[in-house]
mmCIF file of the N, C-alpha and C atoms, coordinates in Angstrom:
data_MODEL
# 
_entry.id   MODEL 
# 
loop_
_atom_site.group_PDB 
_atom_site.id 
_atom_site.type_symbol 
_atom_site.label_atom_id 
_atom_site.label_alt_id 
_atom_site.label_comp_id 
_atom_site.label_asym_id 
_atom_site.label_entity_id 
_atom_site.label_seq_id 
_atom_site.pdbx_PDB_ins_code 
_atom_site.Cartn_x 
_atom_site.Cartn_y 
_atom_site.Cartn_z 
_atom_site.occupancy 
_atom_site.B_iso_or_equiv 
_atom_site.pdbx_formal_charge 
_atom_site.auth_seq_id 
_atom_site.auth_comp_id 
_atom_site.auth_asym_id 
_atom_site.auth_atom_id 
_atom_site.pdbx_PDB_model_num 
ATOM 1   N N  . UNK A 1 1  ? 36.854 96.459  93.328  1.00 0.00 ? 1  UNK A N  1 
ATOM 2   C CA . UNK A 1 1  ? 37.269 95.079  93.030  1.00 0.00 ? 1  UNK A CA 1 
ATOM 3   C C  . UNK A 1 1  ? 38.773 95.040  93.061  1.00 0.00 ? 1  UNK A C  1 
ATOM 4   N N  . UNK A 1 2  ? 39.312 93.874  93.399  1.00 0.00 ? 2  UNK A N  1 
ATOM 5   C CA . UNK A 1 2  ? 40.757 93.623  93.498  1.00 0.00 ? 2  UNK A CA 1 
ATOM 6   C C  . UNK A 1 2  ? 41.034 92.544  92.474  1.00 0.00 ? 2  UNK A C  1 
ATOM 7   N N  . UNK A 1 3  ? 42.052 92.719  91.649  1.00 0.00 ? 3  UNK A N  1 
ATOM 8   C CA . UNK A 1 3  ? 42.435 91.747  90.696  1.00 0.00 ? 3  UNK A CA 1 
ATOM 9   C C  . UNK A 1 3  ? 43.876 91.300  90.873  1.00 0.00 ? 3  UNK A C  1 
ATOM 10  N N  . UNK A 1 4  ? 44.088 90.048  90.717  1.00 0.00 ? 4  UNK A N  1 
ATOM 11  C CA . UNK A 1 4  ? 45.438 89.518  90.753  1.00 0.00 ? 4  UNK A CA 1 
ATOM 12  C C  . UNK A 1 4  ? 45.738 88.804  89.393  1.00 0.00 ? 4  UNK A C  1 
ATOM 13  N N  . UNK A 1 5  ? 46.883 89.192  88.793  1.00 0.00 ? 5  UNK A N  1 
ATOM 14  C CA . UNK A 1 5  ? 47.210 88.686  87.504  1.00 0.00 ? 5  UNK A CA 1 
ATOM 15  C C  . UNK A 1 5  ? 48.554 87.949  87.665  1.00 0.00 ? 5  UNK A C  1 
ATOM 16  N N  . UNK A 1 6  ? 48.641 86.780  87.061  1.00 0.00 ? 6  UNK A N  1 
ATOM 17  C CA . UNK A 1 6  ? 49.863 85.995  86.979  1.00 0.00 ? 6  UNK A CA 1 
ATOM 18  C C  . UNK A 1 6  ? 50.183 85.827  85.486  1.00 0.00 ? 6  UNK A C  1 
ATOM 19  N N  . UNK A 1 7  ? 51.376 86.301  85.143  1.00 0.00 ? 7  UNK A N  1 
ATOM 20  C CA . UNK A 1 7  ? 51.822 86.192  83.772  1.00 0.00 ? 7  UNK A CA 1 
ATOM 21  C C  . UNK A 1 7  ? 53.038 85.212  83.709  1.00 0.00 ? 7  UNK A C  1 
ATOM 22  N N  . UNK A 1 8  ? 52.927 84.235  82.807  1.00 0.00 ? 8  UNK A N  1 
ATOM 23  C CA . UNK A 1 8  ? 54.013 83.292  82.661  1.00 0.00 ? 8  UNK A CA 1 
ATOM 24  C C  . UNK A 1 8  ? 54.350 83.045  81.191  1.00 0.00 ? 8  UNK A C  1 
ATOM 25  N N  . UNK A 1 9  ? 55.551 82.571  80.923  1.00 0.00 ? 9  UNK A N  1 
ATOM 26  C CA . UNK A 1 9  ? 55.883 82.258  79.576  1.00 0.00 ? 9  UNK A CA 1 
ATOM 27  C C  . UNK A 1 9  ? 55.107 81.038  79.102  1.00 0.00 ? 9  UNK A C  1 
ATOM 28  N N  . UNK A 1 10 ? 54.750 81.002  77.846  1.00 0.00 ? 10 UNK A N  1 
ATOM 29  C CA . UNK A 1 10 ? 54.111 79.810  77.272  1.00 0.00 ? 10 UNK A CA 1 
ATOM 30  C C  . UNK A 1 10 ? 54.997 78.628  77.297  1.00 0.00 ? 10 UNK A C  1 
ATOM 31  N N  . UNK A 1 11 ? 54.467 77.392  77.344  1.00 0.00 ? 11 UNK A N  1 
ATOM 32  C CA . UNK A 1 11 ? 55.278 76.208  77.293  1.00 0.00 ? 11 UNK A CA 1 
ATOM 33  C C  . UNK A 1 11 ? 56.021 76.260  75.926  1.00 0.00 ? 11 UNK A C  1 
ATOM 34  N N  . UNK A 1 12 ? 57.214 75.817  75.969  1.00 0.00 ? 12 UNK A N  1 
ATOM 35  C CA . UNK A 1 12 ? 58.029 75.788  74.742  1.00 0.00 ? 12 UNK A CA 1 
ATOM 36  C C  . UNK A 1 12 ? 58.906 77.013  74.537  1.00 0.00 ? 12 UNK A C  1 
ATOM 37  N N  . UNK A 1 13 ? 58.613 78.040  75.274  1.00 0.00 ? 13 UNK A N  1 
ATOM 38  C CA . UNK A 1 13 ? 59.445 79.317  75.219  1.00 0.00 ? 13 UNK A CA 1 
ATOM 39  C C  . UNK A 1 13 ? 60.551 79.191  76.223  1.00 0.00 ? 13 UNK A C  1 
ATOM 40  N N  . UNK A 1 14 ? 61.773 79.396  75.800  1.00 0.00 ? 14 UNK A N  1 
ATOM 41  C CA . UNK A 1 14 ? 62.933 79.257  76.668  1.00 0.00 ? 14 UNK A CA 1 
ATOM 42  C C  . UNK A 1 14 ? 62.888 80.346  77.712  1.00 0.00 ? 14 UNK A C  1 
ATOM 43  N N  . UNK A 1 15 ? 62.981 79.917  78.996  1.00 0.00 ? 15 UNK A N  1 
ATOM 44  C CA . UNK A 1 15 ? 62.960 80.847  80.105  1.00 0.00 ? 15 UNK A CA 1 
ATOM 45  C C  . UNK A 1 15 ? 64.385 81.048  80.674  1.00 0.00 ? 15 UNK A C  1 
ATOM 46  N N  . UNK A 1 16 ? 65.086 82.051  80.082  1.00 0.00 ? 16 UNK A N  1 
ATOM 47  C CA . UNK A 1 16 ? 66.447 82.228  80.493  1.00 0.00 ? 16 UNK A CA 1 
ATOM 48  C C  . UNK A 1 16 ? 66.634 82.554  81.934  1.00 0.00 ? 16 UNK A C  1 
ATOM 49  N N  . UNK A 1 17 ? 65.690 83.387  82.522  1.00 0.00 ? 17 UNK A N  1 
ATOM 50  C CA . UNK A 1 17 ? 65.759 83.685  83.937  1.00 0.00 ? 17 UNK A CA 1 
ATOM 51  C C  . UNK A 1 17 ? 65.588 82.445  84.800  1.00 0.00 ? 17 UNK A C  1 
ATOM 52  N N  . UNK A 1 18 ? 64.588 81.658  84.421  1.00 0.00 ? 18 UNK A N  1 
ATOM 53  C CA . UNK A 1 18 ? 64.361 80.385  85.094  1.00 0.00 ? 18 UNK A CA 1 
ATOM 54  C C  . UNK A 1 18 ? 65.576 79.504  85.051  1.00 0.00 ? 18 UNK A C  1 
ATOM 55  N N  . UNK A 1 19 ? 66.240 79.383  83.874  1.00 0.00 ? 19 UNK A N  1 
ATOM 56  C CA . UNK A 1 19 ? 67.460 78.575  83.780  1.00 0.00 ? 19 UNK A CA 1 
ATOM 57  C C  . UNK A 1 19 ? 68.581 79.096  84.650  1.00 0.00 ? 19 UNK A C  1 
ATOM 58  N N  . UNK A 1 20 ? 68.732 80.453  84.702  1.00 0.00 ? 20 UNK A N  1 
ATOM 59  C CA . UNK A 1 20 ? 69.768 81.036  85.621  1.00 0.00 ? 20 UNK A CA 1 
ATOM 60  C C  . UNK A 1 20 ? 69.467 80.719  87.053  1.00 0.00 ? 20 UNK A C  1 
ATOM 61  N N  . UNK A 1 21 ? 68.250 80.846  87.489  1.00 0.00 ? 21 UNK A N  1 
ATOM 62  C CA . UNK A 1 21 ? 67.891 80.512  88.871  1.00 0.00 ? 21 UNK A CA 1 
ATOM 63  C C  . UNK A 1 21 ? 68.086 79.048  89.178  1.00 0.00 ? 21 UNK A C  1 
ATOM 64  N N  . UNK A 1 22 ? 67.718 78.196  88.217  1.00 0.00 ? 22 UNK A N  1 
ATOM 65  C CA . UNK A 1 22 ? 67.924 76.746  88.397  1.00 0.00 ? 22 UNK A CA 1 
ATOM 66  C C  . UNK A 1 22 ? 69.415 76.445  88.573  1.00 0.00 ? 22 UNK A C  1 
ATOM 67  N N  . UNK A 1 23 ? 70.207 77.022  87.703  1.00 0.00 ? 23 UNK A N  1 
ATOM 68  C CA . UNK A 1 23 ? 71.684 76.788  87.817  1.00 0.00 ? 23 UNK A CA 1 
ATOM 69  C C  . UNK A 1 23 ? 72.182 77.310  89.143  1.00 0.00 ? 23 UNK A C  1 
ATOM 70  N N  . UNK A 1 24 ? 71.750 78.469  89.619  1.00 0.00 ? 24 UNK A N  1 
ATOM 71  C CA . UNK A 1 24 ? 72.194 78.987  90.939  1.00 0.00 ? 24 UNK A CA 1 
ATOM 72  C C  . UNK A 1 24 ? 71.747 78.049  92.050  1.00 0.00 ? 24 UNK A C  1 
ATOM 73  N N  . UNK A 1 25 ? 70.529 77.558  92.023  1.00 0.00 ? 25 UNK A N  1 
ATOM 74  C CA . UNK A 1 25 ? 70.040 76.592  93.007  1.00 0.00 ? 25 UNK A CA 1 
ATOM 75  C C  . UNK A 1 25 ? 70.883 75.330  93.080  1.00 0.00 ? 25 UNK A C  1 
ATOM 76  N N  . UNK A 1 26 ? 71.240 74.815  91.866  1.00 0.00 ? 26 UNK A N  1 
ATOM 77  C CA . UNK A 1 26 ? 72.152 73.649  91.825  1.00 0.00 ? 26 UNK A CA 1 
ATOM 78  C C  . UNK A 1 26 ? 73.484 73.935  92.450  1.00 0.00 ? 26 UNK A C  1 
ATOM 79  N N  . UNK A 1 27 ? 74.006 75.181  92.182  1.00 0.00 ? 27 UNK A N  1 
ATOM 80  C CA . UNK A 1 27 ? 75.293 75.532  92.771  1.00 0.00 ? 27 UNK A CA 1 
ATOM 81  C C  . UNK A 1 27 ? 75.212 75.648  94.272  1.00 0.00 ? 27 UNK A C  1 
ATOM 82  N N  . UNK A 1 28 ? 74.026 75.968  94.777  1.00 0.00 ? 28 UNK A N  1 
ATOM 83  C CA . UNK A 1 28 ? 73.849 76.037  96.222  1.00 0.00 ? 28 UNK A CA 1 
ATOM 84  C C  . UNK A 1 28 ? 73.532 74.686  96.898  1.00 0.00 ? 28 UNK A C  1 
ATOM 85  N N  . UNK A 1 29 ? 73.483 73.653  96.083  1.00 0.00 ? 29 UNK A N  1 
ATOM 86  C CA . UNK A 1 29 ? 73.270 72.296  96.638  1.00 0.00 ? 29 UNK A CA 1 
ATOM 87  C C  . UNK A 1 29 ? 71.836 71.803  96.467  1.00 0.00 ? 29 UNK A C  1 
ATOM 88  N N  . UNK A 1 30 ? 70.973 72.567  95.888  1.00 0.00 ? 30 UNK A N  1 
ATOM 89  C CA . UNK A 1 30 ? 69.579 72.166  95.694  1.00 0.00 ? 30 UNK A CA 1 
ATOM 90  C C  . UNK A 1 30 ? 69.465 71.425  94.346  1.00 0.00 ? 30 UNK A C  1 
ATOM 91  N N  . UNK A 1 31 ? 70.068 70.293  94.225  1.00 0.00 ? 31 UNK A N  1 
ATOM 92  C CA . UNK A 1 31 ? 70.209 69.560  92.950  1.00 0.00 ? 31 UNK A CA 1 
ATOM 93  C C  . UNK A 1 31 ? 68.883 68.879  92.511  1.00 0.00 ? 31 UNK A C  1 
ATOM 94  N N  . UNK A 1 32 ? 67.906 68.764  93.397  1.00 0.00 ? 32 UNK A N  1 
ATOM 95  C CA . UNK A 1 32 ? 66.652 68.126  93.037  1.00 0.00 ? 32 UNK A CA 1 
ATOM 96  C C  . UNK A 1 32 ? 65.640 69.080  92.366  1.00 0.00 ? 32 UNK A C  1 
ATOM 97  N N  . UNK A 1 33 ? 65.994 70.341  92.244  1.00 0.00 ? 33 UNK A N  1 
ATOM 98  C CA . UNK A 1 33 ? 65.166 71.339  91.630  1.00 0.00 ? 33 UNK A CA 1 
ATOM 99  C C  . UNK A 1 33 ? 65.319 71.291  90.131  1.00 0.00 ? 33 UNK A C  1 
ATOM 100 N N  . UNK A 1 34 ? 64.077 71.281  89.440  1.00 0.00 ? 34 UNK A N  1 
ATOM 101 C CA . UNK A 1 34 ? 64.119 71.204  87.968  1.00 0.00 ? 34 UNK A CA 1 
ATOM 102 C C  . UNK A 1 34 ? 63.064 72.099  87.426  1.00 0.00 ? 34 UNK A C  1 
ATOM 103 N N  . UNK A 1 35 ? 63.238 72.459  86.149  1.00 0.00 ? 35 UNK A N  1 
ATOM 104 C CA . UNK A 1 35 ? 62.245 73.176  85.374  1.00 0.00 ? 35 UNK A CA 1 
ATOM 105 C C  . UNK A 1 35 ? 61.708 74.432  86.050  1.00 0.00 ? 35 UNK A C  1 
ATOM 106 N N  . UNK A 1 36 ? 62.638 75.301  86.464  1.00 0.00 ? 36 UNK A N  1 
ATOM 107 C CA . UNK A 1 36 ? 62.303 76.548  87.110  1.00 0.00 ? 36 UNK A CA 1 
ATOM 108 C C  . UNK A 1 36 ? 61.758 77.526  86.016  1.00 0.00 ? 36 UNK A C  1 
ATOM 109 N N  . UNK A 1 37 ? 60.641 78.138  86.266  1.00 0.00 ? 37 UNK A N  1 
ATOM 110 C CA . UNK A 1 37 ? 60.025 79.131  85.389  1.00 0.00 ? 37 UNK A CA 1 
ATOM 111 C C  . UNK A 1 37 ? 59.763 80.335  86.179  1.00 0.00 ? 37 UNK A C  1 
ATOM 112 N N  . UNK A 1 38 ? 60.094 81.533  85.650  1.00 0.00 ? 38 UNK A N  1 
ATOM 113 C CA . UNK A 1 38 ? 59.931 82.773  86.297  1.00 0.00 ? 38 UNK A CA 1 
ATOM 114 C C  . UNK A 1 38 ? 58.715 83.487  85.624  1.00 0.00 ? 38 UNK A C  1 
ATOM 115 N N  . UNK A 1 39 ? 57.873 84.159  86.414  1.00 0.00 ? 39 UNK A N  1 
ATOM 116 C CA . UNK A 1 39 ? 56.742 84.890  85.921  1.00 0.00 ? 39 UNK A CA 1 
ATOM 117 C C  . UNK A 1 39 ? 56.595 86.176  86.643  1.00 0.00 ? 39 UNK A C  1 
ATOM 118 N N  . UNK A 1 40 ? 55.448 86.844  86.383  1.00 0.00 ? 40 UNK A N  1 
ATOM 119 C CA . UNK A 1 40 ? 55.106 88.175  87.045  1.00 0.00 ? 40 UNK A CA 1 
ATOM 120 C C  . UNK A 1 40 ? 53.879 88.035  87.801  1.00 0.00 ? 40 UNK A C  1 
ATOM 121 N N  . UNK A 1 41 ? 53.796 88.690  88.927  1.00 0.00 ? 41 UNK A N  1 
ATOM 122 C CA . UNK A 1 41 ? 52.542 88.757  89.682  1.00 0.00 ? 41 UNK A CA 1 
ATOM 123 C C  . UNK A 1 41 ? 52.172 90.228  89.820  1.00 0.00 ? 41 UNK A C  1 
ATOM 124 N N  . UNK A 1 42 ? 50.982 90.570  89.384  1.00 0.00 ? 42 UNK A N  1 
ATOM 125 C CA . UNK A 1 42 ? 50.538 91.980  89.376  1.00 0.00 ? 42 UNK A CA 1 
ATOM 126 C C  . UNK A 1 42 ? 49.190 92.056  90.087  1.00 0.00 ? 42 UNK A C  1 
ATOM 127 N N  . UNK A 1 43 ? 49.039 93.053  91.020  1.00 0.00 ? 43 UNK A N  1 
ATOM 128 C CA . UNK A 1 43 ? 47.752 93.296  91.661  1.00 0.00 ? 43 UNK A CA 1 
ATOM 129 C C  . UNK A 1 43 ? 47.243 94.641  91.320  1.00 0.00 ? 43 UNK A C  1 
ATOM 130 N N  . UNK A 1 44 ? 45.930 94.762  91.062  1.00 0.00 ? 44 UNK A N  1 
ATOM 131 C CA . UNK A 1 44 ? 45.230 95.985  90.678  1.00 0.00 ? 44 UNK A CA 1 
ATOM 132 C C  . UNK A 1 44 ? 43.978 96.161  91.411  1.00 0.00 ? 44 UNK A C  1 
ATOM 133 N N  . UNK A 1 45 ? 43.570 97.408  91.698  1.00 0.00 ? 45 UNK A N  1 
ATOM 134 C CA . UNK A 1 45 ? 42.288 97.723  92.193  1.00 0.00 ? 45 UNK A CA 1 
ATOM 135 C C  . UNK A 1 45 ? 41.459 98.418  91.106  1.00 0.00 ? 45 UNK A C  1 
ATOM 136 N N  . UNK A 1 46 ? 40.209 98.013  90.969  1.00 0.00 ? 46 UNK A N  1 
ATOM 137 C CA . UNK A 1 46 ? 39.393 98.567  89.955  1.00 0.00 ? 46 UNK A CA 1 
ATOM 138 C C  . UNK A 1 46 ? 38.120 99.147  90.625  1.00 0.00 ? 46 UNK A C  1 
ATOM 139 N N  . UNK A 1 47 ? 37.880 100.432 90.464  1.00 0.00 ? 47 UNK A N  1 
ATOM 140 C CA . UNK A 1 47 ? 36.708 101.113 91.121  1.00 0.00 ? 47 UNK A CA 1 
ATOM 141 C C  . UNK A 1 47 ? 35.499 100.949 90.253  1.00 0.00 ? 47 UNK A C  1 
ATOM 142 N N  . UNK A 1 48 ? 34.350 100.833 90.945  1.00 0.00 ? 48 UNK A N  1 
ATOM 143 C CA . UNK A 1 48 ? 33.041 100.873 90.278  1.00 0.00 ? 48 UNK A CA 1 
ATOM 144 C C  . UNK A 1 48 ? 32.747 99.827  89.305  1.00 0.00 ? 48 UNK A C  1 
ATOM 145 N N  . UNK A 1 49 ? 33.255 98.613  89.401  1.00 0.00 ? 49 UNK A N  1 
ATOM 146 C CA . UNK A 1 49 ? 32.969 97.614  88.451  1.00 0.00 ? 49 UNK A CA 1 
ATOM 147 C C  . UNK A 1 49 ? 32.496 96.347  89.175  1.00 0.00 ? 49 UNK A C  1 
ATOM 148 N N  . UNK A 1 50 ? 31.523 95.647  88.542  1.00 0.00 ? 50 UNK A N  1 
ATOM 149 C CA . UNK A 1 50 ? 31.130 94.348  89.059  1.00 0.00 ? 50 UNK A CA 1 
ATOM 150 C C  . UNK A 1 50 ? 32.241 93.369  88.599  1.00 0.00 ? 50 UNK A C  1 
ATOM 151 N N  . UNK A 1 51 ? 32.172 92.120  89.143  1.00 0.00 ? 51 UNK A N  1 
ATOM 152 C CA . UNK A 1 51 ? 33.220 91.125  88.924  1.00 0.00 ? 51 UNK A CA 1 
ATOM 153 C C  . UNK A 1 51 ? 33.421 90.837  87.430  1.00 0.00 ? 51 UNK A C  1 
ATOM 154 N N  . UNK A 1 52 ? 32.318 90.627  86.743  1.00 0.00 ? 52 UNK A N  1 
ATOM 155 C CA . UNK A 1 52 ? 32.392 90.273  85.286  1.00 0.00 ? 52 UNK A CA 1 
ATOM 156 C C  . UNK A 1 52 ? 33.017 91.415  84.469  1.00 0.00 ? 52 UNK A C  1 
ATOM 157 N N  . UNK A 1 53 ? 32.602 92.644  84.781  1.00 0.00 ? 53 UNK A N  1 
ATOM 158 C CA . UNK A 1 53 ? 33.157 93.814  84.073  1.00 0.00 ? 53 UNK A CA 1 
ATOM 159 C C  . UNK A 1 53 ? 34.598 94.000  84.409  1.00 0.00 ? 53 UNK A C  1 
ATOM 160 N N  . UNK A 1 54 ? 34.944 93.839  85.698  1.00 0.00 ? 54 UNK A N  1 
ATOM 161 C CA . UNK A 1 54 ? 36.369 93.992  86.108  1.00 0.00 ? 54 UNK A CA 1 
ATOM 162 C C  . UNK A 1 54 ? 37.245 92.954  85.389  1.00 0.00 ? 54 UNK A C  1 
ATOM 163 N N  . UNK A 1 55 ? 36.784 91.696  85.374  1.00 0.00 ? 55 UNK A N  1 
ATOM 164 C CA . UNK A 1 55 ? 37.482 90.629  84.669  1.00 0.00 ? 55 UNK A CA 1 
ATOM 165 C C  . UNK A 1 55 ? 37.760 90.974  83.211  1.00 0.00 ? 55 UNK A C  1 
ATOM 166 N N  . UNK A 1 56 ? 36.709 91.452  82.518  1.00 0.00 ? 56 UNK A N  1 
ATOM 167 C CA . UNK A 1 56 ? 36.869 91.836  81.158  1.00 0.00 ? 56 UNK A CA 1 
ATOM 168 C C  . UNK A 1 56 ? 37.860 92.985  80.954  1.00 0.00 ? 56 UNK A C  1 
ATOM 169 N N  . UNK A 1 57 ? 37.778 93.965  81.846  1.00 0.00 ? 57 UNK A N  1 
ATOM 170 C CA . UNK A 1 57 ? 38.778 95.086  81.793  1.00 0.00 ? 57 UNK A CA 1 
ATOM 171 C C  . UNK A 1 57 ? 40.177 94.575  81.992  1.00 0.00 ? 57 UNK A C  1 
ATOM 172 N N  . UNK A 1 58 ? 40.399 93.690  82.978  1.00 0.00 ? 58 UNK A N  1 
ATOM 173 C CA . UNK A 1 58 ? 41.691 93.175  83.254  1.00 0.00 ? 58 UNK A CA 1 
ATOM 174 C C  . UNK A 1 58 ? 42.192 92.337  82.110  1.00 0.00 ? 58 UNK A C  1 
ATOM 175 N N  . UNK A 1 59 ? 41.339 91.497  81.521  1.00 0.00 ? 59 UNK A N  1 
ATOM 176 C CA . UNK A 1 59 ? 41.694 90.701  80.362  1.00 0.00 ? 59 UNK A CA 1 
ATOM 177 C C  . UNK A 1 59 ? 42.241 91.640  79.221  1.00 0.00 ? 59 UNK A C  1 
ATOM 178 N N  . UNK A 1 60 ? 41.504 92.726  78.989  1.00 0.00 ? 60 UNK A N  1 
ATOM 179 C CA . UNK A 1 60 ? 41.913 93.696  78.012  1.00 0.00 ? 60 UNK A CA 1 
ATOM 180 C C  . UNK A 1 60 ? 43.247 94.323  78.319  1.00 0.00 ? 60 UNK A C  1 
ATOM 181 N N  . UNK A 1 61 ? 43.385 94.686  79.579  1.00 0.00 ? 61 UNK A N  1 
ATOM 182 C CA . UNK A 1 61 ? 44.670 95.320  80.017  1.00 0.00 ? 61 UNK A CA 1 
ATOM 183 C C  . UNK A 1 61 ? 45.836 94.320  79.851  1.00 0.00 ? 61 UNK A C  1 
ATOM 184 N N  . UNK A 1 62 ? 45.599 93.061  80.164  1.00 0.00 ? 62 UNK A N  1 
ATOM 185 C CA . UNK A 1 62 ? 46.681 92.040  79.956  1.00 0.00 ? 62 UNK A CA 1 
ATOM 186 C C  . UNK A 1 62 ? 47.053 91.884  78.523  1.00 0.00 ? 62 UNK A C  1 
ATOM 187 N N  . UNK A 1 63 ? 46.037 91.844  77.662  1.00 0.00 ? 63 UNK A N  1 
ATOM 188 C CA . UNK A 1 63 ? 46.278 91.632  76.211  1.00 0.00 ? 63 UNK A CA 1 
ATOM 189 C C  . UNK A 1 63 ? 47.035 92.831  75.602  1.00 0.00 ? 63 UNK A C  1 
ATOM 190 N N  . UNK A 1 64 ? 46.705 94.066  76.102  1.00 0.00 ? 64 UNK A N  1 
ATOM 191 C CA . UNK A 1 64 ? 47.293 95.271  75.557  1.00 0.00 ? 64 UNK A CA 1 
ATOM 192 C C  . UNK A 1 64 ? 48.600 95.758  76.151  1.00 0.00 ? 64 UNK A C  1 
ATOM 193 N N  . UNK A 1 65 ? 48.832 95.348  77.441  1.00 0.00 ? 65 UNK A N  1 
ATOM 194 C CA . UNK A 1 65 ? 49.958 95.945  78.158  1.00 0.00 ? 65 UNK A CA 1 
ATOM 195 C C  . UNK A 1 65 ? 50.756 94.998  79.060  1.00 0.00 ? 65 UNK A C  1 
ATOM 196 N N  . UNK A 1 66 ? 50.063 94.259  79.860  1.00 0.00 ? 66 UNK A N  1 
ATOM 197 C CA . UNK A 1 66 ? 50.768 93.453  80.881  1.00 0.00 ? 66 UNK A CA 1 
ATOM 198 C C  . UNK A 1 66 ? 51.387 92.170  80.408  1.00 0.00 ? 66 UNK A C  1 
ATOM 199 N N  . UNK A 1 67 ? 50.971 91.705  79.288  1.00 0.00 ? 67 UNK A N  1 
ATOM 200 C CA . UNK A 1 67 ? 51.600 90.453  78.737  1.00 0.00 ? 67 UNK A CA 1 
ATOM 201 C C  . UNK A 1 67 ? 51.850 90.568  77.235  1.00 0.00 ? 67 UNK A C  1 
ATOM 202 N N  . UNK A 1 68 ? 52.708 89.709  76.771  1.00 0.00 ? 68 UNK A N  1 
ATOM 203 C CA . UNK A 1 68 ? 52.950 89.590  75.368  1.00 0.00 ? 68 UNK A CA 1 
ATOM 204 C C  . UNK A 1 68 ? 52.208 88.333  74.895  1.00 0.00 ? 68 UNK A C  1 
ATOM 205 N N  . UNK A 1 69 ? 51.048 88.458  74.228  1.00 0.00 ? 69 UNK A N  1 
ATOM 206 C CA . UNK A 1 69 ? 50.254 87.341  73.881  1.00 0.00 ? 69 UNK A CA 1 
ATOM 207 C C  . UNK A 1 69 ? 50.956 86.273  73.028  1.00 0.00 ? 69 UNK A C  1 
ATOM 208 N N  . UNK A 1 70 ? 51.966 86.698  72.298  1.00 0.00 ? 70 UNK A N  1 
ATOM 209 C CA . UNK A 1 70 ? 52.700 85.735  71.481  1.00 0.00 ? 70 UNK A CA 1 
ATOM 210 C C  . UNK A 1 70 ? 53.562 84.783  72.318  1.00 0.00 ? 70 UNK A C  1 
ATOM 211 N N  . UNK A 1 71 ? 54.081 85.315  73.393  1.00 0.00 ? 71 UNK A N  1 
ATOM 212 C CA . UNK A 1 71 ? 55.003 84.475  74.252  1.00 0.00 ? 71 UNK A CA 1 
ATOM 213 C C  . UNK A 1 71 ? 54.520 84.166  75.606  1.00 0.00 ? 71 UNK A C  1 
ATOM 214 N N  . UNK A 1 72 ? 53.466 84.820  76.086  1.00 0.00 ? 72 UNK A N  1 
ATOM 215 C CA . UNK A 1 72 ? 53.087 84.625  77.487  1.00 0.00 ? 72 UNK A CA 1 
ATOM 216 C C  . UNK A 1 72 ? 51.602 84.296  77.666  1.00 0.00 ? 72 UNK A C  1 
ATOM 217 N N  . UNK A 1 73 ? 51.270 83.606  78.706  1.00 0.00 ? 73 UNK A N  1 
ATOM 218 C CA . UNK A 1 73 ? 49.950 83.323  79.135  1.00 0.00 ? 73 UNK A CA 1 
ATOM 219 C C  . UNK A 1 73 ? 49.687 84.216  80.386  1.00 0.00 ? 73 UNK A C  1 
ATOM 220 N N  . UNK A 1 74 ? 48.413 84.476  80.645  1.00 0.00 ? 74 UNK A N  1 
ATOM 221 C CA . UNK A 1 74 ? 48.060 85.162  81.861  1.00 0.00 ? 74 UNK A CA 1 
ATOM 222 C C  . UNK A 1 74 ? 46.833 84.516  82.510  1.00 0.00 ? 74 UNK A C  1 
ATOM 223 N N  . UNK A 1 75 ? 46.747 84.658  83.832  1.00 0.00 ? 75 UNK A N  1 
ATOM 224 C CA . UNK A 1 75 ? 45.600 84.179  84.653  1.00 0.00 ? 75 UNK A CA 1 
ATOM 225 C C  . UNK A 1 75 ? 45.158 85.293  85.514  1.00 0.00 ? 75 UNK A C  1 
ATOM 226 N N  . UNK A 1 76 ? 43.853 85.585  85.543  1.00 0.00 ? 76 UNK A N  1 
ATOM 227 C CA . UNK A 1 76 ? 43.250 86.637  86.256  1.00 0.00 ? 76 UNK A CA 1 
ATOM 228 C C  . UNK A 1 76 ? 42.328 86.125  87.311  1.00 0.00 ? 76 UNK A C  1 
ATOM 229 N N  . UNK A 1 77 ? 42.441 86.694  88.556  1.00 0.00 ? 77 UNK A N  1 
ATOM 230 C CA . UNK A 1 77 ? 41.526 86.351  89.604  1.00 0.00 ? 77 UNK A CA 1 
ATOM 231 C C  . UNK A 1 77 ? 40.958 87.657  90.156  1.00 0.00 ? 77 UNK A C  1 
ATOM 232 N N  . UNK A 1 78 ? 39.613 87.799  90.224  1.00 0.00 ? 78 UNK A N  1 
ATOM 233 C CA . UNK A 1 78 ? 38.995 88.985  90.598  1.00 0.00 ? 78 UNK A CA 1 
ATOM 234 C C  . UNK A 1 78 ? 38.214 88.687  91.949  1.00 0.00 ? 78 UNK A C  1 
ATOM 235 N N  . UNK A 1 79 ? 38.363 89.536  92.987  1.00 0.00 ? 79 UNK A N  1 
ATOM 236 C CA . UNK A 1 79 ? 37.685 89.375  94.200  1.00 0.00 ? 79 UNK A CA 1 
ATOM 237 C C  . UNK A 1 79 ? 37.039 90.749  94.547  1.00 0.00 ? 79 UNK A C  1 
ATOM 238 N N  . UNK A 1 80 ? 36.157 90.698  95.519  1.00 0.00 ? 80 UNK A N  1 
ATOM 239 C CA . UNK A 1 80 ? 35.485 92.000  95.909  1.00 0.00 ? 80 UNK A CA 1 
ATOM 240 C C  . UNK A 1 80 ? 36.379 92.884  96.741  1.00 0.00 ? 80 UNK A C  1 
ATOM 241 N N  . UNK A 1 81 ? 37.607 92.432  97.054  1.00 0.00 ? 81 UNK A N  1 
ATOM 242 C CA . UNK A 1 81 ? 38.535 93.276  97.741  1.00 0.00 ? 81 UNK A CA 1 
ATOM 243 C C  . UNK A 1 81 ? 38.439 93.285  99.248  1.00 0.00 ? 81 UNK A C  1 
ATOM 244 N N  . UNK A 1 82 ? 37.508 92.520  99.785  1.00 0.00 ? 82 UNK A N  1 
ATOM 245 C CA . UNK A 1 82 ? 37.340 92.495  101.219 1.00 0.00 ? 82 UNK A CA 1 
ATOM 246 C C  . UNK A 1 82 ? 38.198 91.418  101.908 1.00 0.00 ? 82 UNK A C  1 
# 
């Protein structure tokens, strides 16, 4: 199974990297860009698991390691890898 995880800051949490990128874009003339948010994209392969089991494992991995549940949300997509 192949899993894709997207981790983003929760709404209301200041995204300093996003603000820095937004400021840089404005400096480059892209003044119509607003509310830039930066996140993480992580891809994993899981051997020997069906989709439901793989999703549960990835959820556990995200809660324990890949995200900070206090500040971040995560979204998991599991495919058969083909």
